ZATORTOR-355276 format. One line per field, with one value per residue (C-alpha): z, y, x; residue in one letter; residue number from 1. Coordinates in Angstrom, 2 decimals. Example, Ala and Ser with C-alpha at 12.3 -4.5 7.8 and 13.67 -1.06 7.14 Angstrom:
<zavos>
z <- 7.80, 7.14
y <- -4.50, -1.06
x <- 12.30, 13.67
rest <- a, s
nr <- 1, 2
</zavos>
This chain:
<zavos>
z <- 87.90, 89.48, 91.45, 93.38, 94.53, 96.38, 98.47, 101.40, 104.17, 107.67, 110.74, 114.18, 116.23, 118.53, 122.24, 123.78, 125.93, 129.69, 131.10, 132.95, 135.06, 138.71, 140.98, 141.09, 143.41, 145.76, 148.91, 147.14, 144.80, 144.79, 144.73, 143.69, 140.23, 138.53, 134.87, 133.47, 131.45, 127.67, 125.77, 123.79, 120.04, 117.86, 116.32, 112.76, 112.19, 109.12, 108.79, 106.30, 104.68, 102.90, 100.75, 98.97, 96.24, 94.97, 96.26, 94.07, 97.08, 97.37, 93.84, 94.99, 98.81, 99.90, 103.26, 106.49, 109.59, 112.94, 115.28, 117.84, 121.53, 123.26, 125.59, 129.34, 130.84, 134.11, 137.39, 136.50, 133.65, 131.13, 127.43, 125.17, 123.34, 119.58, 117.48, 115.96, 112.25, 110.54, 106.92, 105.19, 102.68, 100.89, 102.42, 101.11, 101.45, 102.39, 104.14, 103.83, 105.27, 102.20, 103.78, 104.86, 102.66, 105.76, 105.70, 108.67, 108.26, 105.76, 106.30, 105.22, 107.43, 107.26, 110.22, 110.98, 112.45, 112.73, 114.48, 111.85, 113.79, 117.52, 118.75, 120.83, 124.59, 126.16, 128.44, 132.19, 133.64, 135.87, 139.09, 138.65, 139.06, 142.34, 145.00, 148.46, 146.88, 143.90, 144.86, 141.81, 138.82, 135.53, 133.63, 132.02, 129.69, 125.97, 124.10, 122.19, 118.40, 116.89, 114.74, 111.01, 108.10, 104.35, 103.48, 100.41, 100.03, 97.76, 97.15, 96.55, 95.76, 97.95, 95.84, 95.88, 92.22, 89.88, 86.23, 83.87, 80.17, 77.14, 75.71, 73.90, 75.71, 76.88, 80.56, 80.77, 78.93, 81.34, 84.38, 83.17, 82.47, 85.92, 88.19, 88.69, 87.31, 84.27, 82.66, 79.36, 76.54, 73.06, 70.24, 70.55, 72.97, 76.27, 76.40, 80.15, 81.61, 85.29, 87.41, 87.74, 90.68, 90.49, 93.00, 91.96, 94.17, 94.23, 96.81, 99.53, 99.02, 97.35, 95.36, 94.59, 91.16, 90.03, 86.29, 85.86, 82.61, 80.47, 80.64, 77.56, 76.91, 78.96, 81.42, 84.46, 82.98, 82.29, 78.86, 78.35, 81.57, 83.45, 85.67, 87.29, 88.16, 88.69, 92.44, 92.60, 91.85, 94.84, 97.39, 95.36, 96.47, 92.95, 89.33, 86.53, 83.38, 80.44, 76.96, 73.60, 72.13, 68.72, 67.80, 66.69, 69.44, 68.72, 69.67, 73.11, 74.22, 73.41, 75.09, 78.18, 78.27, 77.84, 80.83, 83.10, 82.17, 83.31, 86.58, 87.32, 86.43, 88.79, 91.88, 93.00, 94.95, 91.75, 90.00, 92.74, 92.79, 91.68, 88.31, 86.53, 82.74, 81.07, 77.30, 76.03, 72.68, 72.16, 69.95, 67.19, 65.02, 65.15, 68.94, 69.19, 67.35, 69.34, 72.65, 71.63, 70.72, 74.01, 76.08, 74.21, 75.06, 78.68, 79.73, 83.42, 83.51, 84.72, 82.07, 81.44, 78.27, 78.01, 75.81, 77.82, 74.95, 74.19, 77.90, 77.35, 80.37, 82.73, 85.38, 85.10, 85.65, 88.66, 90.27, 89.54, 91.13, 94.20, 94.57, 94.22, 97.01, 99.44, 98.72, 100.66
y <- 102.74, 102.68, 99.51, 99.11, 95.48, 93.67, 90.56, 90.68, 88.38, 89.79, 88.14, 89.63, 88.96, 85.98, 86.62, 86.11, 83.05, 83.45, 83.20, 80.09, 81.76, 81.64, 84.30, 84.13, 86.74, 86.90, 84.99, 83.60, 80.97, 79.04, 81.79, 81.33, 81.51, 84.88, 84.45, 87.52, 87.59, 87.52, 90.63, 90.73, 90.37, 93.41, 93.92, 94.83, 97.86, 99.36, 103.14, 105.30, 107.95, 110.91, 111.30, 107.96, 107.17, 103.78, 100.38, 100.60, 100.14, 96.54, 95.60, 94.20, 94.16, 91.64, 90.35, 92.33, 90.68, 92.42, 91.96, 89.13, 89.89, 89.46, 86.50, 87.09, 87.80, 87.30, 89.02, 89.10, 91.53, 91.40, 91.21, 94.11, 94.09, 93.62, 96.73, 97.30, 98.04, 100.21, 99.59, 102.74, 102.52, 105.07, 106.23, 104.04, 100.75, 97.74, 94.87, 91.32, 88.02, 86.05, 82.71, 83.63, 86.62, 88.52, 92.29, 93.35, 97.14, 99.90, 102.73, 105.93, 108.61, 109.92, 108.68, 105.87, 102.94, 99.26, 96.35, 93.66, 91.09, 91.10, 90.21, 87.07, 87.39, 86.92, 83.92, 84.17, 83.69, 80.72, 82.75, 82.74, 78.97, 78.60, 76.70, 75.34, 71.95, 73.23, 76.21, 75.95, 75.52, 74.90, 75.68, 78.99, 79.74, 79.87, 82.93, 82.66, 83.04, 86.22, 86.25, 85.78, 86.32, 86.54, 89.60, 91.14, 94.92, 96.59, 100.31, 102.39, 105.95, 108.65, 111.60, 114.18, 113.71, 110.75, 111.68, 109.04, 108.75, 106.66, 106.74, 110.01, 111.95, 114.26, 113.27, 113.59, 116.91, 118.22, 116.97, 118.71, 121.93, 121.99, 120.70, 120.23, 116.68, 115.77, 112.79, 111.29, 112.62, 111.17, 110.97, 107.24, 104.96, 103.88, 106.61, 106.58, 103.19, 103.99, 106.41, 109.92, 112.23, 116.00, 118.78, 121.67, 124.80, 126.72, 129.25, 128.20, 124.56, 121.81, 119.36, 116.02, 114.67, 111.08, 110.36, 106.77, 105.22, 102.31, 102.38, 100.84, 98.62, 95.46, 97.09, 95.61, 92.14, 92.78, 94.43, 97.13, 98.33, 99.33, 96.28, 97.06, 100.63, 100.85, 100.41, 103.69, 105.59, 104.11, 106.53, 109.70, 112.10, 112.38, 111.65, 114.02, 112.23, 113.66, 113.27, 114.01, 116.47, 116.48, 113.07, 111.79, 109.15, 108.24, 109.58, 111.30, 109.90, 106.36, 106.88, 108.11, 104.92, 102.72, 104.17, 104.09, 100.50, 99.56, 101.49, 99.65, 96.30, 96.90, 97.92, 99.48, 102.02, 103.40, 103.42, 105.67, 108.12, 111.65, 112.75, 116.00, 115.56, 117.71, 118.12, 118.53, 119.77, 122.45, 124.31, 121.79, 122.92, 119.64, 119.76, 122.17, 119.83, 116.79, 118.61, 119.74, 116.17, 114.87, 117.42, 116.60, 112.92, 113.53, 116.77, 115.86, 115.78, 118.64, 119.44, 121.89, 122.57, 123.19, 122.81, 121.50, 121.98, 125.54, 126.40, 127.49, 127.74, 126.08, 128.72, 127.88, 124.21, 125.01, 127.02, 124.29, 121.63, 123.79, 124.39, 120.69, 119.84, 122.72, 124.78, 123.51
x <- 101.77, 98.31, 97.61, 94.36, 94.64, 97.43, 98.01, 100.41, 101.63, 102.05, 103.54, 103.89, 107.00, 107.36, 107.61, 111.03, 111.62, 111.85, 115.36, 116.60, 119.24, 120.28, 121.66, 125.44, 126.93, 129.88, 129.04, 125.94, 127.32, 124.07, 121.47, 117.88, 116.30, 116.76, 115.81, 114.06, 110.86, 110.99, 109.95, 106.70, 106.90, 106.33, 102.88, 101.93, 99.69, 98.05, 97.81, 95.90, 98.11, 96.49, 99.62, 99.09, 96.55, 97.69, 98.86, 101.96, 104.28, 103.08, 104.06, 107.39, 107.27, 104.66, 105.93, 105.92, 107.41, 107.72, 110.67, 110.75, 110.93, 114.28, 114.84, 114.89, 118.30, 120.17, 119.29, 115.60, 116.24, 113.41, 114.16, 113.27, 109.94, 110.11, 109.67, 106.22, 105.87, 103.25, 102.27, 101.03, 98.19, 95.96, 92.70, 89.91, 91.80, 89.69, 91.48, 90.18, 91.36, 92.43, 91.50, 87.96, 87.13, 85.99, 86.48, 88.58, 88.57, 87.86, 90.35, 88.64, 90.25, 93.80, 95.82, 93.37, 95.30, 94.38, 96.08, 96.61, 98.63, 99.34, 102.80, 103.29, 103.56, 106.97, 107.51, 107.98, 111.45, 112.20, 111.95, 108.15, 108.10, 109.97, 107.99, 108.70, 109.33, 111.32, 113.41, 115.68, 113.31, 115.01, 111.85, 110.93, 108.05, 108.74, 107.54, 104.27, 104.19, 102.80, 99.69, 100.15, 97.79, 97.63, 95.58, 94.01, 94.05, 91.50, 91.46, 88.35, 89.38, 87.89, 86.78, 83.99, 83.12, 83.35, 83.89, 82.43, 81.74, 82.57, 86.11, 86.91, 84.19, 86.99, 87.24, 91.02, 90.98, 88.35, 90.23, 93.38, 91.46, 89.84, 92.60, 96.32, 96.21, 98.32, 96.59, 97.69, 95.50, 95.09, 92.54, 91.94, 90.06, 91.62, 94.24, 93.63, 94.48, 94.01, 91.96, 93.35, 92.76, 92.71, 92.01, 89.74, 90.08, 86.81, 85.56, 88.03, 87.14, 89.14, 87.04, 88.67, 87.71, 88.33, 88.46, 87.22, 88.50, 87.48, 83.67, 82.07, 79.07, 79.56, 81.97, 80.21, 80.80, 84.47, 84.47, 87.08, 88.69, 85.57, 85.11, 88.45, 87.53, 83.75, 84.18, 86.11, 82.89, 81.06, 82.52, 81.95, 79.23, 77.86, 78.71, 79.61, 78.45, 80.39, 78.89, 80.50, 77.99, 79.69, 78.28, 81.69, 81.53, 77.92, 74.51, 74.77, 71.41, 72.47, 75.84, 74.03, 71.97, 75.05, 76.88, 73.85, 73.12, 76.63, 76.25, 73.00, 74.55, 77.45, 75.48, 72.22, 74.26, 75.79, 72.42, 70.97, 73.86, 72.96, 74.35, 75.09, 75.03, 77.70, 77.87, 81.43, 82.80, 80.13, 82.60, 81.81, 78.82, 76.86, 76.71, 73.76, 71.40, 72.57, 72.08, 68.57, 67.62, 68.97, 67.05, 63.89, 64.34, 65.40, 63.67, 63.88, 67.69, 69.84, 72.45, 75.28, 77.28, 81.04, 84.09, 87.02, 89.48, 88.34, 87.84, 84.23, 81.90, 84.39, 83.67, 79.99, 80.82, 83.01, 80.22, 77.70, 79.90, 80.40, 76.67, 75.86, 78.28, 77.92, 74.78, 71.79
rest <- m, f, i, d, e, a, a, i, y, v, r, a, g, r, g, g, a, g, g, k, h, f, l, r, e, k, y, k, p, y, g, g, p, a, g, g, d, g, g, d, g, g, s, v, y, l, e, a, d, a, g, l, n, s, l, t, d, f, r, f, k, k, e, f, i, a, q, d, g, q, n, g, m, r, n, k, m, a, g, r, d, g, q, n, i, a, i, k, v, p, r, g, t, i, i, q, n, a, a, t, g, r, t, l, i, d, l, t, k, a, g, q, r, f, l, l, a, r, g, g, r, g, g, g, g, n, y, h, f, a, t, s, r, n, q, s, p, r, y, a, q, p, g, l, p, g, e, e, y, t, l, e, l, k, l, k, l, i, a, d, l, g, l, v, g, l, p, n, a, g, k, s, t, l, l, k, a, l, t, n, a, k, p, k, i, g, a, y, p, f, t, t, l, s, p, n, l, g, v, l, p, v, r, r, k, k, l, v, i, a, d, i, p, g, l, i, a, g, a, a, d, g, a, g, l, g, a, e, f, l, r, h, i, e, r, t, k, f, i, v, h, l, l, d, a, s, g, f, s, g, d, p, a, q, n, y, r, i, i, n, k, e, l, r, a, y, s, a, k, l, a, r, k, k, q, l, v, v, f, n, k, i, d, i, p, q, s, a, e, n, i, a, n, f, r, q, e, f, p, e, l, e, t, l, s, i, s, a, a, a, a, r, n, l, d, g, l, k, n, k, l, y, n, l, l, y, a, h
nr <- 1, 2, 3, 4, 5, 6, 7, 8, 9, 10, 11, 12, 13, 14, 15, 16, 17, 18, 19, 20, 21, 22, 23, 24, 25, 26, 27, 28, 29, 30, 31, 32, 33, 34, 35, 36, 37, 38, 39, 40, 41, 42, 43, 44, 45, 46, 47, 48, 49, 50, 51, 52, 53, 54, 55, 56, 57, 58, 59, 60, 61, 62, 63, 64, 65, 66, 67, 68, 69, 70, 71, 72, 73, 74, 75, 76, 77, 78, 79, 80, 81, 82, 83, 84, 85, 86, 87, 88, 89, 90, 91, 92, 93, 94, 95, 96, 97, 98, 99, 100, 101, 102, 103, 104, 105, 106, 107, 108, 109, 110, 111, 112, 113, 114, 115, 116, 117, 118, 119, 120, 121, 122, 123, 124, 125, 126, 127, 128, 129, 130, 131, 132, 133, 134, 135, 136, 137, 138, 139, 140, 141, 142, 143, 144, 145, 146, 147, 148, 149, 150, 151, 152, 153, 154, 155, 156, 157, 158, 159, 160, 161, 162, 163, 164, 165, 166, 167, 168, 169, 170, 171, 172, 173, 174, 175, 176, 177, 178, 179, 180, 181, 182, 183, 184, 185, 186, 187, 188, 189, 190, 191, 192, 193, 194, 195, 196, 197, 198, 199, 200, 201, 202, 203, 204, 205, 206, 207, 208, 209, 210, 211, 212, 213, 214, 215, 216, 217, 218, 219, 220, 221, 222, 223, 224, 225, 226, 227, 228, 229, 230, 231, 232, 233, 234, 235, 236, 237, 238, 239, 240, 241, 242, 243, 244, 245, 246, 247, 248, 249, 250, 251, 252, 253, 254, 255, 256, 257, 258, 259, 260, 261, 262, 263, 264, 265, 266, 267, 268, 269, 270, 271, 272, 273, 274, 275, 276, 277, 278, 279, 280, 281, 282, 283, 284, 285, 286, 287, 288, 289, 290, 291, 292, 293, 294, 295, 296, 297, 298, 299, 300, 301, 302, 303, 304, 305, 306, 307, 308, 309, 310, 311, 312, 313, 314, 315, 316, 317, 318, 319, 320, 321, 322, 323, 324, 325, 326, 327, 328
</zavos>
């Protein structure tokens, strides 16, 4: 199951209390204060893991609590520090404070690590508080509490290319034909209910492609599934706009306008993103006329024609994608 939003509670460990002990040795039955310092509480970290691409792990586990520090012991022996914990999330995870809405960090690099909640400091043992007037203090510092927060995690997929188009344009079929992804494919709308990622090897490079489902008219306002997934296109370097050239899903020119209207409505950043228009299903006879009409209406657009199902011109598409990303 693909999950791209989650709420979690994190609490760092409390510092251990300082010890209230006195030296008790042979021939020194009434020795001075010797309570050790308490250990620091464990901290909670967040770490970006390149092997993850969903927040599914947080579906059931929502609380993360680090270990408390150990109390100070006899003979000025300090307590052990509490063990830190690291929460692993996919690259592209944005962390926000649920109470304030403030963004704390955007983890975009594999291995990137962020301190979410700092452990409480351990208290000082009673030997720190001995004075000339009080040589046997019975006071030691308590440990301080660790930081605690309720956080919201939001994932924006990190991909080179964002694959968009109306339902039944053939996005999942194309993704399967180009990459190692195995999306669900069916001849009805909304077969794909979550973004799919695939890796396209081409000329010693590996292009990551994200298939963004659910875009229909009104997607930016919550229609269909698009509002949930439009943000995943924001990180892509450019967009592959797939159009059904057969006409079975409507006029390609009108479909092109529908998708771009939703991109503009969602954010100016998406509206400015460079696009490659790809006509799919060119093995169907009606496609030639529809493509000609589209090019007449949008002569300024760069286009390319393929059939994902029949594997026609896929090598041409691969080369084009490579050149758009790496040829300067």
